[in-house]
FISE-460449 format. One line per 5 residues: number of its first residue (from 1); their letters; for each residue x, y, z of C-alpha. Coordinates in steps of 0.02 Angstrom, whole numbers, plus 50000, padded with zeros to 5 digits. Layout:
// FISE-460449
NUM> A> X/Y/Z  ...
***
This chain:
// FISE-460449
1> XXXXX> 54653/57279/53008  54688/57150/53144  54862/57148/53216  54964/56997/53163  55122/56966/53265
6> XXXXX> 55255/56870/53170  55385/56780/53275  55535/56722/53176  55570/56535/53183  55749/56575/53234
11> XXXXX> 55691/56636/53403  55745/56492/53515  55889/56415/53418  56022/56457/53546  55985/56463/53731
16> XXXXX> 56137/56564/53786  56072/56723/53706  55892/56702/53761  55909/56823/53907  55975/56960/53793
21> XXXXX> 55829/56935/53675  55712/56937/53824  55773/57112/53867  55737/57174/53691  55571/57082/53689
26> XXXXX> 55519/57157/53856  55562/57332/53796  55457/57307/53639  55314/57232/53740  55317/57381/53857
31> XXXXX> 55312/57501/53709  55166/57403/53635  55070/57409/53798  55094/57596/53821  55051/57629/53640
36> XXXXX> 54890/57529/53651  54831/57589/53822  54891/57770/53818  54930/57815/53636  54986/57981/53570
41> XXXXX> 54874/58098/53474  54892/58163/53297  54806/58320/53236  54767/58375/53059  54692/58545/53018
46> XXXXX> 54601/58575/52853  54583/58759/52812  54500/58828/52658  54638/58917/52558  54828/58924/52544
51> XXXXX> 54828/59114/52545  54712/59253/52603  54692/59438/52583  54711/59550/52735  54552/59558/52842
56> XXXXX> 54491/59396/52764  54429/59250/52872  54519/59085/52885  54397/58941/52910  54463/58779/52981
61> XXXXX> 54410/58607/53037  54524/58487/53129  54534/58302/53168  54613/58209/53314  54668/58030/53285
66> XXXXX> 54767/57900/53381  54951/57893/53335  54935/57704/53348  54908/57557/53232  54731/57594/53173
71> XXXXX> 54739/57785/53176  54555/57801/53221  54462/57953/53285  54523/57992/53460  54396/58066/53579
76> XXXXX> 54534/58116/53699  54579/58299/53722  54431/58418/53727  54538/58573/53702  54653/58605/53554
81> XXXXX> 54774/58751/53552  54810/58841/53389  54956/58963/53370  54998/59073/53221  55176/59136/53203
86> XXXXX> 55248/59259/53079  55407/59231/52980  55511/59311/53118  55452/59185/53246  55336/59309/53331
91> XXXXX> 55172/59245/53401  55031/59338/53315  54875/59244/53368  54836/59107/53494  54668/59027/53525
96> XXXXX> 54600/58872/53612  54455/58783/53532  54343/58644/53601  54346/58470/53524  54216/58333/53530
101> XXXXX> 54228/58154/53467  54395/58193/53386  54334/58344/53286  54353/58532/53311  54321/58686/53205
106> XXXXX> 54344/58874/53215  54380/59029/53112  54511/59165/53125  54486/59343/53063  54650/59401/52987
111> XXXXX> 54627/59580/53046  54754/59712/52999  54770/59753/53185  54864/59589/53211  54918/59530/53039
116> XXXXX> 55017/59604/52897  55066/59548/52725  55181/59397/52733  55202/59211/52768  55132/59131/52926
121> XXXXX> 55146/58962/53011  54998/58880/53096  55034/58757/53236  54900/58650/53320  54926/58537/53470
126> XXXXX> 54845/58472/53628  54910/58486/53805  54937/58297/53809  55048/58302/53654  55173/58407/53750
131> XXXXX> 55229/58251/53844  55321/58195/53687  55399/58358/53628  55338/58441/53469  55374/58299/53346
136> XXXXX> 55188/58270/53315  55128/58450/53325  55033/58493/53167  55117/58634/53070  55068/58714/52906
141> XXXXX> 55100/58878/52818  54990/59004/52729  55012/59175/52650  54924/59341/52681  54918/59471/52542
146> XXXXX> 54877/59655/52568  54777/59701/52411  54788/59887/52451  54974/59884/52411  55032/59896/52232
151> XXXXX> 55216/59857/52268  55236/59674/52225  55399/59647/52134  55582/59652/52176  55731/59603/52070
156> XXXXX> 55897/59560/52151  56036/59610/52031  56178/59562/52147  56193/59493/52323  56351/59446/52417
161> XXXXX> 56398/59417/52598  56582/59389/52632  56687/59416/52788  56541/59501/52877  56517/59626/52735
166> XXXXX> 56347/59632/52649  56331/59707/52475  56176/59703/52368  56089/59794/52226  55901/59773/52210
171> XXXXX> 55768/59852/52100  55590/59887/52158  55446/59882/52034  55257/59897/52040  55133/59766/51980
176> XXXXX> 55160/59820/51800  55349/59805/51815  55372/59994/51816  55520/60056/51918  55479/60135/52086
181> XXXXX> 55588/60289/52088  55625/60393/52244  55534/60273/52361  55581/60265/52544  55619/60089/52602
186> XXXXX> 55673/60001/52761  55814/59873/52754  55825/59737/52887  55960/59604/52900  55920/59460/53018
191> XXXXX> 55994/59300/53084  55871/59173/53153  55745/59309/53198  55879/59420/53279  55898/59590/53194
196> XXXXX> 56079/59629/53147  56044/59785/53042  55898/59904/53022  55912/60061/52918  55811/60174/52803
201> XXXXX> 55855/60212/52623  55780/60278/52460  55777/60210/52283  55859/60307/52141  55777/60367/51980
206> XXXXX> 55779/60189/51911  55706/60109/52068  55874/60038/52122  55934/60026/52300  56114/59987/52349
211> XXXXX> 56170/59905/52511  56350/59907/52570  56378/59879/52756  56480/59778/52880  56396/59670/53013
216> XXXXX> 56484/59679/53181  56364/59575/53286  56377/59387/53312  56257/59287/53204  56207/59114/53145
221> XXXXX> 56277/59099/52967  56147/58968/52920  55994/59078/52950  56030/59245/52867  55885/59342/52791
226> XXXXX> 55882/59509/52701  55715/59599/52718  55654/59753/52621  55494/59849/52660  55418/60010/52598
231> XXXXX> 55446/60140/52733  55285/60210/52803  55163/60201/52945  55129/60015/52922  55283/59949/52830
236> XXXXX> 55181/59799/52771  55255/59767/52600  55396/59650/52646  55517/59548/52542  55626/59419/52628
241> XXXXX> 55773/59337/52540  55874/59199/52625  56059/59220/52587  56221/59127/52616  56395/59190/52651
246> XXXXX> 56527/59160/52518  56609/59021/52618  56447/58921/52629  56388/58790/52506  56234/58850/52413
251> XXXXX> 56179/58667/52399  56175/58550/52547  56212/58373/52486  56209/58224/52604  56242/58041/52570
256> XXXXX> 56150/57917/52681  56197/57731/52681  56042/57623/52679  55996/57560/52851  56142/57639/52945
261> XXXXX> 56329/57668/52924  56445/57644/52776  56536/57478/52803  56699/57437/52717  56696/57275/52618
266> XXXXX> 56507/57263/52601  56408/57317/52450  56277/57448/52497  56160/57575/52423  56192/57758/52460
271> XXXXX> 56040/57871/52454  56071/58057/52436  55973/58217/52449  56019/58391/52388  55929/58547/52449
276> XXXXX> 55953/58732/52416  55956/58873/52545  55766/58877/52542  55755/58696/52599  55694/58634/52429
281> XXXXX> 55764/58486/52334  55870/58530/52182  55936/58429/52036  56118/58376/52053  56236/58271/51950
286> XXXXX> 56415/58221/51984  56545/58090/52019  56616/58005/52175  56806/57994/52184  56929/57917/52306
291> XXXXX> 57075/58010/52384  57186/57967/52234  57062/58048/52114  56996/57887/52038  56815/57889/51980
296> XXXXX> 56716/57766/52085  56534/57799/52039  56425/57925/51948  56266/57992/52027  56116/58094/51971
301> XXXXX> 55959/58146/52064  55789/58089/52001  55657/58185/52102  55664/58331/52224  55853/58316/52237
306> XXXXX> 55851/58133/52290  55938/57986/52210  56031/57824/52245  56197/57747/52197  56270/57573/52225
311> XXXXX> 56433/57583/52320  56571/57468/52382  56685/57554/52507  56862/57494/52545  56948/57497/52713
316> XXXXX> 57057/57648/52753  56988/57743/52603  56902/57912/52597  56780/57968/52465  56720/58136/52399
321> XXXXX> 56572/58181/52289  56600/58316/52158  56455/58406/52073  56468/58464/51894  56496/58642/51958
326> XXXXX> 56650/58586/52056  56573/58589/52230  56645/58450/52340  56558/58351/52478  56637/58219/52589
331> XXXXX> 56553/58050/52603  56537/57961/52771  56698/57877/52827  56688/57688/52800  56682/57586/52960
336> XXXXX> 56778/57425/52985  56641/57343/53087  56454/57347/53055  56304/57281/52962  56232/57308/52789
341> XXXXX> 56042/57314/52802  55935/57334/52645  55754/57308/52596  55681/57278/52424  55498/57270/52375
346> XXXXX> 55423/57134/52266  55267/57222/52203  55206/57072/52104  55204/56962/52260  55160/57105/52378
351> XXXXX> 55308/57066/52489  55464/57142/52567  55634/57059/52553  55759/57103/52690  55944/57074/52659
356> XXXXX> 56068/57074/52806  56258/57055/52800  56389/57085/52935  56576/57115/52940  56690/56969/52988
361> XXXXX> 56709/57021/53170  56521/57002/53195  56508/56823/53131  56416/56707/53252  56350/56853/53352
366> XXXXX> 56160/56866/53367  56053/57007/53304  55877/57048/53360  55751/57106/53235  55589/57206/53256
371> XXXXX> 55465/57282/53134  55352/57418/53203  55218/57535/53137  55185/57690/53241  55270/57615/53393
376> XXXXX> 55179/57447/53391  55280/57291/53346  55216/57172/53212  55369/57058/53192  55515/57017/53304
381> XXXXX> 55643/56881/53329  55826/56830/53342  55947/56804/53197  56114/56711/53207  56232/56787/53081
386> XXXXX> 56377/56701/52992  56477/56730/52833  56321/56718/52725  56189/56848/52694  56030/56823/52792
391> XXXXX> 55865/56851/52701  55694/56880/52778  55530/56894/52682  55369/56973/52741  55200/57000/52662
396> XXXXX> 55148/57182/52669  54976/57119/52723  55056/57084/52892  55067/57271/52926  54941/57412/52930
401> XXXXX> 54956/57556/52807  55085/57687/52852  55272/57703/52883  55346/57540/52947  55514/57542/53037
406> XXXXX> 55627/57388/53026  55760/57390/53161  55910/57282/53207  55973/57270/53387  56142/57206/53446
411> XXXXX> 56163/57082/53589  56162/57227/53713  55991/57283/53655  56055/57438/53564  55972/57487/53399
416> XXXXX> 56110/57480/53269  56019/57487/53101  55851/57550/53043  55757/57559/52878  55586/57637/52844
421> XXXXX> 55461/57577/52713  55291/57648/52665  55159/57512/52676  55006/57539/52567  54852/57432/52534
426> XXXXX> 54738/57445/52381  54584/57414/52487  54611/57586/52566  54512/57661/52422  54345/57748/52426
431> XXXXX> 54231/57782/52280  54139/57947/52297  53989/58008/52201  53939/58189/52221  53772/58257/52161
436> XXXXX> 53678/58421/52173  53491/58431/52202  53465/58522/52036  53567/58561/51881  53538/58751/51877
441> XXXXX> 53518/58879/52015  53454/59057/52025  53555/59196/52105  53578/59176/52294  53494/59005/52300
446> XXXXX> 53562/58873/52417  53652/58726/52337  53626/58555/52416  53762/58425/52389  53740/58239/52415
451> XXXXX> 53902/58142/52444  53897/57952/52436  54048/57851/52493  54077/57666/52453  54224/57547/52463
456> XXXXX> 54300/57526/52290  54334/57340/52316  54179/57280/52410  54061/57416/52347  53991/57426/52523
461> XXXXX> 53940/57592/52601  54088/57674/52689  54030/57797/52822  54148/57938/52864  54171/58117/52916
466> XXXXX> 54215/58237/52776  54265/58419/52764  54232/58512/52602  54302/58679/52546  54213/58752/52394
471> XXXXX> 54313/58886/52306  54320/58967/52135  54481/58903/52057  54483/59057/51948  54522/59153/52107
476> XXXXX> 54619/59027/52213  54751/58907/52149  54790/58750/52249  54956/58659/52230  54921/58491/52149
481> XXXXX> 55025/58389/52273  54995/58488/52431  54969/58409/52602  54803/58325/52639  54739/58221/52782
486> XXXXX> 54789/58056/52701  54968/58110/52664  54987/58191/52835  54921/58049/52944  55000/57905/52849
491> XXXXX> 55161/57989/52793  55214/58165/52843  55183/58146/53030  55296/57993/53034  55437/58068/52931
496> XXXXX> 55582/58174/52992  55583/58351/52922  55470/58439/52798  55415/58345/52641  55398/58435/52476
501> XXXXX> 55239/58390/52381  55182/58253/52503  55028/58217/52399  55140/58153/52259  55203/58008/52366
506> XXXXX> 55027/57955/52415  54980/57953/52232  55131/57841/52198  55152/57744/52361  55247/57596/52287
511> XXXXX> 55365/57694/52174  55554/57704/52184  55533/57890/52217  55433/57856/52376  55565/57731/52431
516> XXXXX> 55697/57867/52407  55598/57976/52528  55603/57833/52654  55790/57814/52630  55827/57999/52657
521> XXXXX> 55696/58058/52781  55610/57901/52843  55635/57913/53028  55537/57980/53176  55562/57960/53364
526> XXXXX> 55431/57847/53444  55511/57827/53615  55365/57820/53735  55389/57900/53904  55326/57801/54055
531> XXXXX> 55150/57843/54107  55208/57905/54278  55324/58032/54194  55189/58115/54089  55170/58290/54154
536> XXXXX> 55027/58346/54043  54855/58266/54049  54710/58264/53926  54616/58427/53942  54431/58386/53963
541> XXXXX> 54371/58566/53961  54420/58745/53999  54484/58773/54175  54605/58864/54289  54688/58834/54455
546> XXXXX> 54799/58908/54588  54859/58902/54767  54792/58973/54930  54920/59039/55055  54921/59140/55217
551> XXXXX> 55017/59298/55259  55174/59195/55290  55160/59118/55115  55117/58948/55186  54989/58842/55095
556> XXXXX> 54817/58822/55173  54742/58647/55151  54553/58616/55151  54515/58800/55116  54346/58829/55034
561> XXXXX> 54352/58908/54862  54198/58984/54781  54179/59038/54600  54054/59155/54520  54075/59190/54335
566> XXXXX> 53981/59277/54196  53977/59221/54015  53880/59353/53921  53704/59354/53993  53723/59186/54084
571> XXXXX> 53813/59145/54246  53907/58992/54308  53953/58937/54485  54078/58821/54567  54153/58775/54734
576> XXXXX> 54291/58659/54793  54419/58631/54931  54607/58649/54920  54712/58491/54934  54847/58458/55063
581> XXXXX> 54964/58576/54969  54837/58716/54963  54804/58692/54778  54637/58698/54687  54574/58680/54510
586> XXXXX> 54410/58719/54421  54386/58627/54257  54259/58545/54143  54184/58706/54078  54113/58692/53904
591> XXXXX> 54134/58815/53762  54100/58994/53818  53983/59102/53715  54090/59259/53724  54274/59295/53699
596> XXXXX> 54293/59381/53868  54231/59292/54024  54233/59377/54194  54240/59280/54358  54262/59311/54544
601> XXXXX> 54356/59183/54649  54340/59190/54839  54440/59093/54969  54389/59062/55150  54492/58990/55292
606> XXXXX> 54442/58840/55397  54330/58952/55502  54237/59011/55348  54314/59185/55355  54411/59278/55218
611> XXXXX> 54544/59326/55348  54729/59290/55316  54703/59203/55150  54771/59246/54979  54753/59169/54807
616> XXXXX> 54894/59146/54683  54833/59091/54511  54933/58976/54399  55003/59058/54245  54973/58969/54080
621> XXXXX> 55123/58893/53993  55141/58855/53809  55276/58762/53712  55407/58870/53624  55420/58884/53436
626> XXXXX> 55597/58869/53370  55579/58819/53188  55515/58978/53105  55665/59000/52989  55689/58820/52936
631> XXXXX> 55592/58821/52773  55575/58968/52655  55468/58996/52503  55552/58942/52343  55530/59113/52264
636> XXXXX> 55652/59251/52310  55503/59359/52357  55364/59298/52469  55231/59410/52391  55210/59385/52205
641> XXXXX> 55115/59470/52066  54996/59323/52040  54942/59329/52222  54913/59516/52206  54806/59491/52051
646> XXXXX> 54699/59356/52131  54672/59455/52292  54628/59614/52199  54511/59518/52085  54416/59459/52238
651> XXXXX> 54393/59640/52294  54331/59694/52122  54202/59554/52124  54145/59604/52298  54129/59786/52246
656> XXXXX> 54028/59738/52093  53913/59632/52202  53882/59780/52317  53842/59893/52170  53714/59785/52081
661> XXXXX> 53658/59672/52223  53717/59517/52132  53854/59394/52166  53947/59275/52052  53863/59219/51892
666> XXXXX> 53771/59052/51892  53883/58899/51896  53817/58740/51816  53907/58582/51870  53916/58470/51716
671> XXXXX> 54075/58368/51694  54228/58465/51749  54253/58449/51935  54418/58425/52025  54461/58379/52201
676> XXXXX> 54644/58420/52224  54759/58352/52357  54660/58199/52411  54688/58075/52271  54523/58129/52193
681> XXXXX> 54487/58148/52008  54303/58175/51975  54228/58134/51805  54039/58152/51790  54032/58171/51979
686> XXXXX> 54119/58008/52024  54288/57986/52109  54413/57873/52192  54513/57926/52342  54627/57847/52470
691> XXXXX> 54532/57795/52625  54585/57856/52795  54489/57724/52893  54325/57819/52915  54399/57989/52880
696> XXXXX> 54446/58076/52717  54476/58255/52663  54393/58330/52511  54435/58496/52430  54293/58523/52308
701> XXXXX> 54329/58645/52167  54194/58694/52043  54274/58742/51877  54175/58840/51750  54160/58753/51582
***
């Protein structure tokens, strides 16, 4: 889609404020230039299953795209780093994989030497992405199940934490819900990954275990976790339950005025979001009252704990929201001065209607307006406000698909209001037809699939790059609205915080529910650092560097450095000179054939002798991971009976295959085929999905009739 820059006709009405607008305009132009000439990267990783059994293999394929207007493939970084962290924030596995033409792939063996039963977070990033913090790092979670363990259930009868005293009664059961009597267990109480308590205990004749202890250490009350494991050599069967102290609200409810602050005397919409201690949205219903106890407005959530209420705040008044259970939450304090900034969508006319009002003290003061998508501006101009509401209208065709940010600036160039809207275009639709080379196959025969992609509107061929995971849905269950490449690139990566069921919003991009998401989480930081301040460059291959010094620890410039390395049965060579600071770097090496590569590096002084020279190699640095306790599983236990059944069923099938030399029975693809998570519904091998320029993700699931 070509960029169309809309300049409001109000731009040059008053000359006295032109210089202030020029400052805002120059800042936006600089951001546009940086974004177009040196854009950020986005990464999406498609891996084959949401959970694995221990010692299974995780297969993955990743994509690198520009975090710019068109979001095309980005042949930028040639090395992508992938970290896997456990639920305690401990790094379990780190690997670096080569990328070419914006694509990379790899596999990870989930060996029991490194992994155990539990939840894990995968994080993928490039070296270049570190210039902007971790806001665009790809993160996703998966589960590992140990099928050798039969201890899968735990029931919490009571749990309380008050005044540093923890009391709990839990019951342990096997997969058939039989009590586990006289079992040794380990109890761990943590705060943000820091262990506050670790002790051994034993269940009674009914499988119960009682906890009654006082915590003396300092801790973060918002990140408390009770963990229980079967005591043994491996202690792999873990259950982790987030808890709250008695003086904490079990539901976090926040009210967010549309576009900015709550302004007295101006009618506004208040969006709200309620989440539980696991970070999941929960249904709430209640009433807003003033300080005198008068009912002002009723509210009720509609989806994932979000909702909206019309509100008119009065000056010098305070307001409190009360849930039906009596819990109270203070609303933002109304401000005397400010702006009401709202956006409505006219779906019939495919347009956005922007409504702006200001308080009396801001009459006849200019505002500056900008609309951006992924850091690139598509509309900007000056608005002179008075006692009347100002209305702007834009066609959504003026913007590319994705999260658009509409921002107001004051006459000092400060951003004072912002509103996010998801832009979606019906032409971003592909029609897929998928065919096999034959209707029936013999055991162990290869299956050839032919995938044809066309534009739904023009019916023209739509070339692309697709990744396909074929699984037996009788063994692996995919969440219907889980993350996919379309939802991640166009939505999740431009939204603050974790989104529940992101695929739902892509299926309903123009709904009120999606707009509620924009009102509550629709913000991301796109401040672009100057090019000269970017510390990390695009990695174009594997490499290493260091510094050459003499016995007095002074750098030696122009020293000759020679490299001799061995990669399996092949060798590689290199030589270079140190710079004026005695530094050197070898890079540009392609993918090595073995995991362990040996090399000898030799330094010579200016006379070509190895006398009085030493080499100090640079140590590798990696970004920290600080968000491991921010989002828990919705279930009280992270390892459930269903997961145990599916994992054990896989083992039984494998054992049967080894016994009789056969694998799964023949599967005939006739009419029931689903592709979950990518807007795909296949009927008689045809589908429609949302287009991601020339890139889409397919999860192919063959379902037995």
